[in-house]
C-alpha positions as CSV (number, residue, x, y, z in Angstrom):
1,M,-82.8,110.8,37.2
2,N,-81.9,107.4,38.4
3,K,-78.5,106.4,37.5
4,V,-77.0,102.5,37.8
5,L,-73.5,102.5,38.5
6,S,-71.3,100.1,36.6
7,Q,-68.5,97.9,38.5
8,E,-66.0,100.5,37.6
9,E,-67.8,103.1,38.7
10,I,-68.5,101.0,42.4
11,N,-64.9,100.6,41.7
12,A,-63.7,103.9,41.2
13,L,-66.2,105.4,44.4
14,F,-64.6,103.0,46.6
15,S,-61.7,103.7,46.1
16,A,-62.7,107.4,46.5
17,M,-64.5,107.1,49.9
18,C,-61.6,104.9,51.3
19,S,-58.7,107.8,50.1
20,K,-57.2,109.2,52.6
21,D,-56.8,112.7,50.7
22,P,-60.7,114.4,50.7
23,N,-58.9,117.5,49.9
24,P,-60.8,118.7,46.5
25,D,-58.3,121.1,45.8
26,E,-55.7,118.3,45.3
27,R,-58.2,116.1,43.0
28,A,-57.2,114.7,39.7
29,E,-59.2,116.5,36.6
30,G,-61.6,114.7,35.4
31,E,-62.4,112.7,39.3
32,G,-65.2,115.4,39.4
33,A,-68.2,113.5,38.9
34,T,-66.8,110.6,40.7
35,W,-66.1,112.9,44.1
36,R,-69.9,114.4,43.8
37,I,-71.0,110.8,44.0
38,Y,-68.9,110.0,46.6
39,E,-70.6,113.5,48.4
40,L,-73.8,112.9,47.9
41,M,-73.1,109.0,49.2
42,E,-70.9,109.8,52.1
43,P,-74.3,110.0,54.6
44,I,-76.5,106.9,53.1
45,P,-75.8,103.5,55.3
46,M,-74.2,100.7,53.7
47,S,-74.9,96.8,54.5
48,I,-72.2,95.0,55.3
49,T,-71.4,91.4,55.9
50,A,-69.0,89.3,57.7
51,E,-67.8,85.9,55.8
52,I,-65.9,83.4,57.3
53,R,-64.7,81.7,54.1
54,N,-64.3,78.3,52.4
55,S,-66.0,76.3,55.7
56,S,-69.3,74.0,54.4
57,L,-72.2,72.0,55.7
58,T,-74.3,69.0,54.1
59,M,-77.6,69.9,52.5
60,N,-79.1,67.6,55.4
61,D,-76.9,68.9,58.0
62,L,-78.2,72.5,57.0
63,L,-81.5,71.2,56.3
64,N,-81.5,70.0,60.3
65,V,-80.4,72.9,61.7
66,S,-82.0,74.2,64.9
67,V,-81.7,76.8,67.4
68,G,-79.2,76.4,69.9
69,D,-77.1,74.1,67.6
70,I,-73.3,74.7,66.7
71,I,-71.9,74.2,64.0
72,D,-68.0,73.2,63.4
73,L,-66.7,75.6,60.9
74,N,-63.5,72.9,61.1
75,K,-61.7,76.8,61.1
76,R,-58.3,78.4,63.8
77,M,-59.8,81.3,66.0
78,D,-56.9,82.8,64.2
79,D,-58.0,82.2,60.5
80,P,-59.3,85.2,59.0
81,V,-62.8,86.6,58.2
82,Y,-64.0,88.6,55.7
83,L,-66.0,92.3,55.3
84,C,-67.5,92.7,52.4
85,V,-69.5,95.3,50.8
86,G,-71.6,94.5,48.1
87,G,-70.8,90.8,48.7
88,I,-67.2,91.5,47.5
89,A,-64.4,91.1,50.3
90,K,-62.7,94.2,50.9
91,F,-61.1,93.6,54.4
92,A,-59.8,90.8,56.4
93,G,-59.5,90.2,59.7
94,R,-61.0,88.8,63.0
95,M,-63.9,89.4,65.3
96,V,-63.3,90.7,68.6
97,Q,-65.2,92.1,71.6
98,R,-65.1,96.1,72.4
99,Q,-67.2,96.8,75.0
100,G,-68.9,93.9,75.5
101,K,-70.1,93.8,71.9
102,K,-68.8,91.7,69.1
103,A,-66.7,93.9,66.7
104,F,-64.6,93.9,63.5
105,E,-60.7,94.2,64.0
106,I,-59.6,94.8,60.5
107,S,-56.2,93.5,59.8
108,C,-55.6,94.4,55.8
109,R,-57.5,95.6,52.9
110,L,-57.8,93.2,50.0
111,S,-57.4,94.3,46.6
112,G,-60.2,94.4,43.8
């Protein structure tokens, strides 16, 4: 049986997954289904994106982009980058380098 989750169920699931208290004995009554979904989904990889918001290009510039071009985003290096899950910004942070690789450092969790 397949089930499509509503936005409210997805938000509840995300909140449960980010909870610092995974102890099943301390969960409120009525949350059993959410936690069961969490337990089933916990090992599933999720796609995430990092977005630099409020930058724009003209259509002409976008059509003429080629390999090696540098796009001026009109942003300062310390402006926030947003980590999105399912197209919804969940965290703000900045791009950093860790062990020679690009990484994302979370500075705050966003509501919503």
